[in-house]
Legacy VTK file of the C-alpha trace (Angstrom):
# vtk DataFile Version 3.0
C-alpha trace
ASCII
DATASET POLYDATA
POINTS 80 float
34.360 -68.330 30.382
32.355 -65.232 29.431
29.326 -64.360 31.513
26.819 -61.840 30.157
24.605 -60.034 32.656
21.909 -57.525 31.845
20.508 -55.281 34.588
18.807 -51.916 34.673
19.934 -49.279 37.133
19.276 -45.639 37.914
22.049 -43.101 38.334
21.987 -41.606 41.814
22.729 -38.015 42.895
26.421 -38.833 43.089
26.390 -39.972 39.427
26.956 -43.553 40.596
25.321 -46.820 39.572
25.221 -49.692 42.051
24.695 -53.259 40.900
24.604 -56.232 43.183
25.227 -59.440 41.221
25.786 -62.644 43.158
27.699 -64.179 40.216
30.471 -61.607 40.561
33.141 -61.902 43.204
35.660 -59.390 44.600
38.688 -59.278 42.321
36.752 -60.356 39.186
37.679 -58.422 36.111
34.671 -57.054 34.271
33.978 -54.985 31.199
31.156 -52.436 31.603
29.156 -51.128 28.741
26.610 -48.362 29.548
23.600 -47.810 27.277
21.589 -44.711 28.057
17.897 -44.974 27.239
17.270 -42.314 24.625
13.604 -41.837 25.649
14.556 -40.644 29.111
17.203 -38.243 27.791
14.929 -36.840 25.051
12.105 -36.133 27.497
14.486 -34.174 29.720
15.893 -32.119 26.852
12.696 -31.892 24.801
14.644 -33.189 21.799
13.525 -35.758 19.254
14.991 -39.267 19.390
16.980 -40.420 16.323
14.076 -42.750 15.293
11.580 -39.900 15.562
13.781 -37.632 13.514
14.205 -40.074 10.662
10.629 -41.370 10.674
9.508 -38.590 8.275
12.296 -38.990 5.799
11.148 -40.084 2.345
13.618 -41.716 0.005
12.892 -41.695 -3.737
14.066 -45.146 -4.892
12.692 -47.974 -6.999
10.594 -50.574 -5.118
13.329 -53.218 -5.547
16.122 -50.926 -4.330
16.819 -53.002 -1.179
17.730 -56.019 -3.372
19.427 -54.223 -6.290
21.314 -51.396 -4.566
24.601 -53.105 -5.219
23.912 -53.055 -8.971
23.485 -49.257 -8.786
26.302 -48.738 -6.344
28.886 -50.711 -8.338
27.551 -50.011 -11.844
31.096 -49.490 -13.102
31.910 -53.168 -12.196
29.297 -54.710 -14.424
30.423 -57.428 -16.785
29.848 -56.582 -20.493
LINES 1 81
80 0 1 2 3 4 5 6 7 8 9 10 11 12 13 14 15 16 17 18 19 20 21 22 23 24 25 26 27 28 29 30 31 32 33 34 35 36 37 38 39 40 41 42 43 44 45 46 47 48 49 50 51 52 53 54 55 56 57 58 59 60 61 62 63 64 65 66 67 68 69 70 71 72 73 74 75 76 77 78 79
């Protein structure tokens, strides 16, 4: 059985994260995925987030591009 848990934690001075989850028992095997909140990192560094960086990008494409991009991408595959 797969159990998915979501919890927020703060890294302490020792670069450690402590989670107390009653559903986990000593000896349980777990897979840990760490997602770092970009907002917190960007504020510290003064950098833009990825979303802020691409927000100003303008793409010159036809209005129906999102539905016809495959026709343009694979134009060599068109049936005669």
